[in-house]
N, C-alpha and C positions, 0 to 999 in steps of 0.2 A: 282369108282364113277365118273360119267360124268355129268357135269352141263352145260347148255346152257344159256347164257345171251344174250338177243336180245333187239332191240330198245334202244340201249345204245349209249351214247357219251363216247368215250374211249380216255383218256388222258394217253398215254403210258409213258410219261416223257422222251422219246427220243427227243421230240420237244414239243413246246407249242401248236401244232395243235391237235384239237379234231377230232377223227375219228367217223363217224356215222356208226354203224353196230353191229356186234356180237363179242362175246368172248366165247370160249368154254374151259372148263377145263376137264382134265382127271386125276383122282387121285390127285397127288400133283403138277401137271404141267399145264401150259397153252398150249392148243392144237391148237387153231386157233384164229386169230384176223383178222377181215376184214369185207367186205360188207356182208349183209344178203344174204344167198343163200340156195336153197333147199338142204336138206341133207337126206341121207338114213341111217344115224346113229341114234341110239336110245339113249336117255338121261334119266338119273335117275331123273332129275329135269330140268324144263325150266322156266326161270325167265324173265318176261317182265320188263325191266328197265324203261320203260315209259319216256325215254329221260334223265334219271339220268346219272351221270358221274361215270364211272369205272376208277380207277387209282391205281397205286401201293400204298401199305400201307405206312403210315408215320413210320419213324424209329426214335425212341427215343435214340439218340446216347450218352446220359449220364444221368444216373439216379441211385437212390438208392431205389429200389422198396419197400422194407420192412419198409422204413422210413415213410410210411403212419401212423405209430404209433405216429409220432411227428407232424402231421398236426395241425396247429394253436396252438401249444404247447408253443412256445417260440418266439413270433413274435417281441419282443422288443429288441432283441440283434443284434449286428453286428457279423460278422463271428467268430472271435476268442472267444468271450464270448458265443456265441450260441453253438459252439462246446464243449468248456470246462465246461461250467456251466449247459447246458441243455441236450446236446446230448451224449457226451462220458459217463457220469455217468449212463445214462439209457441203453446205448448200452452194458454196462458190464452185465446187467441183462437179456439180450436177450437169449432165448432158441430156439431150433429148432421149437418148436410149435409156438412161436411168429413169427418167420421169415416165416414159412409156411403160416400162415393165413394173416399176413399183406402184404406179397407178393401177395397172391391171390386177396386181395382187390385192389392192384395196377394193377394187370392184368385185372381185370374187368374195371377199369377206362381206361386203355389203349385200350381195345377192343371197348368200347363205344365211344372212341375218335379217332378211325381209326388207332391206332398204332398196327403194326403187328410184331414188334421186338423191343427189348430194349438192350442197352449196360449197364449192371447192375454191379455196384461196391458195394459189400456188404459182409456180413459174413454168416456163417452157410450154406455153399454152397449146401450140400446135401438136406437140407430142401427147399431151393429155387428151386433146380432141380426137386424135387418131385412135388412141387406146379406148376411149369411151364409145366412139361410133362402132368400132370393130366388135366391142363387147355387146353393144345394144343397150348401154346404160344411159339413163337420163341424167344429164350433167349440166349444172348451172355454174358458170365461172363467176367468181367475185375477185376482182383484181387486187393484188397485194402491193401495189405501187408504193414506193417510199423514196427516201433520199438516196438509196443505193441503186435505184433504177426503176423503170417502168412508167414513170409519169408521162413521158412523151409518146408512149404507145397505147395509152388508154383509148383514145379516140379511134385509132386503127382497129383495135380488137372489138370495140363496141359495135362498129359497123360490120366488120367481117364475121364475127362469130354469131351475131344475132340473125344472120341469114345463111348460116353454113349448113345446118342440118336440123330436122325437126327435134332431134334429141338434145341439141346444144343451144344454150343461151348464155348471155353475158350481162353482168351487172357492174356498174361503176363502183370501185372500192379502193381503199388504200390500207396499208398495213395497220398503222396506229398513229395517234398524235405524236407519241414520243419518238417515232422513227421518221416523221415527216415534218419538215420545217414549214414555217408560215407561208413562205413563197410557194412551195409545192402544194400546200393545202388550198391556197387560192386558185391554183391551176385546176385542181380537182373540182373545186366549187364552180369554176367557170364552165367546165364541161357539163356538170350536172344541170346547170341552168340553160346551157345551149340546147341540150337534149331533153330538158324537163324530166330528168331521170333520178331515181332513188340512189342513195349512196349508203354503203355498208363498210364497217370497220371494226377492228378490235377496240373495245372501249372499257375503261375502268376495270381491267382484269386484276390489277394488284393495287394495294394501298400506295406503294411507292410511285406507281404511274400517276395516280390522282394527285399526290403531293407534288410531283415534278411539274405537272401541268399548272397547278396553282402557283408554283414559283415562277414559271415562265409567263403565264398569262393572267394570273389572279383569279382563276375559276377552274371548275372541273372540265374534263374533256367534253362531256355532253353539252355543258353550257357554252363552251368555246365554239363548238361546231354549230350550235343553234344560232349564236350571235352572227356567225359568218354567213348563215343562210344555207349551210351544207344540206340541211334536211328539208328544204322548201318543197321538194317533190317526193318526200318519203325516204324509206330506207330502214336502217336499223344498226344494231351493235351486237357484237359477240362477247360473251362473258358477263358483263354488267354486274360484277360482283360487288363493287364498292360504290354503288349508286347512292346519291343523297336523295332526300325527299324532292328537292328541286329537279334532279335528273329524272326521277320517275315522272314528275309532272310534265317535263319537256317531252318525254317519250309518249306519254298519254296524249298530250295536246296535239302532237305532230302525227300521231298514229303510227309510230315507229315500232319495229320489231325488236324485242329483247330475246336473244338466243342464249340459252344456258348450256354450260358444259361442265357438269358436276364432277365427273371423274378426273378430268384434266386439272380443274381448279383445286381439287383435294390433293391430287398426287404431287402437284408443284407447290403446295402450301400457299396457294393464292388466296383462299378463302371460300366462302359459301354464298352463292347468290341467293338473296331472299325471295325465292320463288313465290311464297305465299303472299308477299307484299305486292308483287306484280299482278297476281291473280285477283287479290282483294281490290286492287286499283283499276281493274278492268283493262289491263294493258294487253297488247298483242304479244303472244309468246310462242316460241318455237324451241326446239331442242337439237343440239348437235353433239358429236363425239369429240370434236377437235381432232388433231392428228394422232397417229399411232405412237409417235415419239413421246407424247405427254399423257397417254391415257392408260394402258397401252393397247387396249382392244378397241374395235370399232363396232360396239354393240349398243344399239338404241334401247334395248331392253334394260340393260344395266343403268343407262342414263335415266330412263323413266322411273325406275325403282328408286334411285338415289334422290331424284327431285321430289318424290313424295315423302320418303322417310326422313330426309334431312329437314324438310319443312316441319315435320312432326317434332323432331329433336329441337329445332330452333324455337318453336312456340310452346312446347310442352303439351301439345294437343295431338291426340292420335288421329284426328281427322282434319288436319290443318289445310289440306288441299283435296279436292275431289279427284280421284284417280281418272275419271273420264276426261276431265279437263287436261290432265297430263297426257293421256293417250291422244287427245285431240291435238295438243301441241306437237306431239311426235309424228302426227300424220297430216291432218288438214292445215295446222298452223305452219308447219314447215313448207308445205306446198305453196301457200299464199305468200309467205315470206319471200320465197324464191321467184314469185311471179308465175307459178304453175297453177293458174286458176282452174284449169281443166283436169287437174290431178288430185284435188283435195278430198273428194268423197266418192263413194260408189253410187253412181246415178246414171241412168240412161243418157247417152250422149257424151259422157265424160270419158277421158282416156282410160284404157284398160291397163292400169298399173295396179296390180292386185297381188296379194299374198294369201297363202293358205296356212293357217295355224293348226297344227296337229293336236287335236283334243284328246287323242289316245295316249299322249305322254303322261306318265304318272304325275308330273308336276301340274298338269292341267285338269286333274280330277280331284274331287268331284266338282260339278259345275254349279256351285252355289251362286257364283257371280262371275260371268265370263270376262267382263272388262277388268275386274280386279285380278283375276287369274293372269291375264295378259300383262298387266302392269307390275304385279307383285311376284309372280311365280314363273313367268316364261323366260326363256333364254333363246339363243340362236338355234339350239337343237330342236326347238318347237316349230321352226319354219319348214314346212313340207314343200312349198312351191313359191316361186317368185316370178311374176309376169310383168313385163314392161312393154308398153305400146302394143299389147296384144300378142307378144311373143313370150313363151315360157322359157326363161333363161336358166332356171335352177329348179330341179325337182328330185326329191328323194336322194339328195346328196350328189347329184350329177349336174355338172355345168354343161349347157348346150353351146355356149358361145366362147368359152375360155378353155384352153388346154392347161389345166391347172398344174400338171406335172412339168410342162415346159416353163410355165410362169415361175414356179418355185425354183427350178434349175437356173433360170436366167437371173433371178433376183440374188441368189446366193453366189452366182458367178460374178455379178457386177458389184456386189457389196464391198470387196476389198479396195476397189478404186476410190471409195469415199472415205477411207480411213484417214 
């Protein structure tokens, strides 16, 4: 399948410059980017972009997709009560069917919001895999193993899912220090060393989490895991709200990824990650939405906006962070965090994971600065097209791989079973 996009503005994310010209895809890869030129090639489809922007897809670097079942369910709780009173009891009732359909609902929201890959930490991995592959969505698993289960299946899934399908991959992970005893942490660490693999986890999301770790081990979660050797082969952490200077130095020294989740942290009263400090410290950063139960939307545009303006509020400076660095965190950073090295920028030979931003939307005009328009002004309605692996899965409000009416019907039918 060969597709030609012409009359396009192309934001490769290798820089903040917009290229005026064409982009061609052939099957799952980008074949050409550059000036418009005559071609003797034949195309299966030619798309006039009419000046709209092509850019790499947004990468949701931390989420729990099937938690769409809990959207607007328990908005009155802070994190600990939210987990133990509202979420954990319902998650015990989840079946493969629940996870399949509620994941598919999330994939639809991702596609309509320009997200081409997610780093998903959840359960019933076979059901998630089936839902993602049927949708055509690029899906990276991060295991959520903890004392309640999953430790003994990490190795199985590591081997099975990393060879299952080109759209599917798997990273070693565990839920958090506070839900995983020392013995189980050691088991995860042993697997990381056996496979020389990176490890990812929730980390320093709340002040209480950090204080609890200090009481148990005499140090912060980041320091504990570093001492154990958990990060000897890389990885990263989700949230990173209550990081100390030492924690930031550990992450910088180890080359670990800090993934921010502004909406969820604000909504649950957890705090504000000091994004500007991570950027000033030249740390690796990515952005995620967290799950719909604690956000409640799955919008990377909203996350990027908050990461910039909250940094301004924290510092008292209107230019605390460069919007391009935030956009890069939301695209290239997320890809590299997940191990999707061929999905980070638009470049010949890279994967054809591409979105089109509708510059005709009132919120995107005038074009004083396109990058700033995307970070400060855009929302999901500005996404005109989403392509993954060379397939257009969403275009002008239409899903090509998801029956959205059936998905809505099944999710509402299954919801009472989780009450």
